[in-house]
N, C-alpha and C positions, 0 to 999 in steps of 0.2 A: 504494500500500500504506500510506503514511503516513496518508492520509485514512481508510482502513478501520481502521487501528490506533487512531486517535483516536476513531472512532465506537464501536469495540469497548470502549475504556476507558470512554467515557461510559455505555455500556449495561450494563457488567458490573463496572466498578471495577478490572478487571485491567489492569496496565500491560504494554505490548508494546515490546520493544526490537527494532528491525528492522535486520537486517544484509543488505545487498544485494550482488549480484555475479552473475557468469555461473553458470549451472546447474552446469557441470562443475567450476568453481572451488569452489563451495560444497560440492559432493559430496565433493571431495578433502579439504576441511576436516573434514567429518563423518567421513570414513574415518580421519582423524588425531585424532579425539576431540573435535572442537568440540561443546560442550554445547547444540546447538540442540534445541528441543523441538518445533518445527513447521518443516517444510521445504516451501517452495513452489517447484516447479521449472517450467521452461518446456517440459517434455516429460513424457511418461508413462514413458519407458524408464528414466530415471535413478532415480526413487523405487522402481521395480520392482526394479532391480538392488540398491539399498541394502537393500530388504526381503529379497531372496534371500541377501545377504551377512550378514544378521542385524544390520544397522545401522538398521533402522526397524521400527516395530511392525507386525506383520502385520495386514492387514485395515483399515488406516487410509488407504489410497490411494484417492483419488477425484478426478475431474476437477473443478476449480473454475472454469476459464475456458478459452476457446479464443482463442488469439492469431492475428491476421491480419498477414501481411507486406505492406508497401506500399513503393513507390518514391517518395521524397520529395525535394524540393529547396526551399531557402529562396529561390531566385530566381524571380521572377514569370514564369510562362509557360515555364519551362525543361522541365517534364515535362508532356507532353500526355496525353490520355485513353487512348492506346494504348501509352504507354511507348516510343515510337519512338526517343527520344533515346538509348536503350541501343545502338542500331545505327548511330548517326551518327558516333561518335568525336569529338564536340565537347567532351567533358569530359576533364579530366586525372585526376580521382580519383572513385572510387565507394566509399563507406564501407559496410562490413558488420561485423557482430559476428564475433569469432573462431569459425570453424566447428568448431574442435576442442573449444571450451568451451561455446559458446552454441547452442542449437537454432535460434534465429533465424538465426544465421550459416550453419548447415548448410542451412537452408531457402533462404537466399539463393543459395548456391552451386548447390543443386539446381535452382532456378528458372533461373539463368543457363545451366546445362547443358541443361535442357529447351528453352530458347530458342535453343540453338546458338551462344551468345555467350561462353561461359566462356573459351575459349582466347584470344579477342581482347581480352577485358576484364580477364583475370586480372592483367596487369602494372600495371593502374591501380587495383587494389583496395587499400584501406587498411583495416586491421582494428582495431576497438576491442575492448577486453577483453570487453565485453558490449554488449547492444543499446542501453543508455543512452549509452555512450561513442560508439557509431557515430552515434547521433542528434546528439550534440554536435559531432562532426566536420562534419556538414552544417550545423547551425544556426550554427556559427561561421564558415562559409565556407571551412574547410580542405579540404572536399570539396564539389564542385558538387551532388552528389546521393548518395543512399544508400538502402539497404534498411533500413527502420525498422519498429517495431511500429506498426500502424495506430492503436492507442489513443493513442500518444504524438503521432502526427501530427495526430490530431483535436483535441488540446489546443493545437495551434499554428496560428495563422492568419497568412496565408492558406494554404489547402490546395493543394498541387500533387502529387496522388497518382495513381499507377497502381495501380488496385485489381484484384482478381480474379486474382491470380497463382497461386491454387490451393494455397497453402501455409499450413497451420494448425499452430500449436504447441500441443498439448494439454498442460496442466499438471496435475500431480497432487501430492498432499501426503502426508507421512508424519510421524509423531510419534516421539519417543524416539530421536533420532539420536545417534550416538557409540558407539564400540565398548564402552566401559566402562559405558554407561548406556542400553542398548538399550530398557529398559522405562520410562525416566524420563518421556518425554513422555506416555505413556498413563496414568501414575500421577498426573499433575498435573492438577487440575481446570481450571486456566487454559488449558492446551494443548488439552484436549478442548473447552472452551467456545469457543476460537477456531476450531477446526475446524467446530463447529456454526454459528458466526456467519458463516463464509465461505459457507455454503450458505443463509443466510437472506436475506430481502428487503433488509435494511439494507446488505448488502455488494454488492448488484447495482447496476451502473451504469444 
């Protein structure tokens, strides 16, 4: 997002201040009056709920990206192409994002449940506040492997990823967040310009 914000500033002259965190945590801040003008969530349900509650401008929700979940390890050869390591018990810790706050964490739990491994692995789960922190647990070696955003794994070499887990996190956006300023984002040209920029070719990877 920092790279996109920089490109947006270069293209429009508008300055962007980025505040990062788990989707649920940011939504709670919005409900408590945080003056965010654009909200980028890791799912579609949270912005929809904010709109229903009058905390986002109606009609501004659109999917801007589709996130993919991946099993990643910083250890060479630790994760094979089928993700069989999950059933071996050779690891002490598996990092995930907090499933109560982060859609990626909820997707990780759902994937483990579908694989029939949740009960066995649950005692080994370590939770980051968000997907970025879960990634750091693995990158630092505090967890041998973890469920991370594929986009973050692709930025880290070498890759040791189990792909195709069938979990996508669709993200949507809303403007004008905050109980006292529900129309603020829509009224600001910079916020509208950022929404348009996110759907333009310059923001696409």
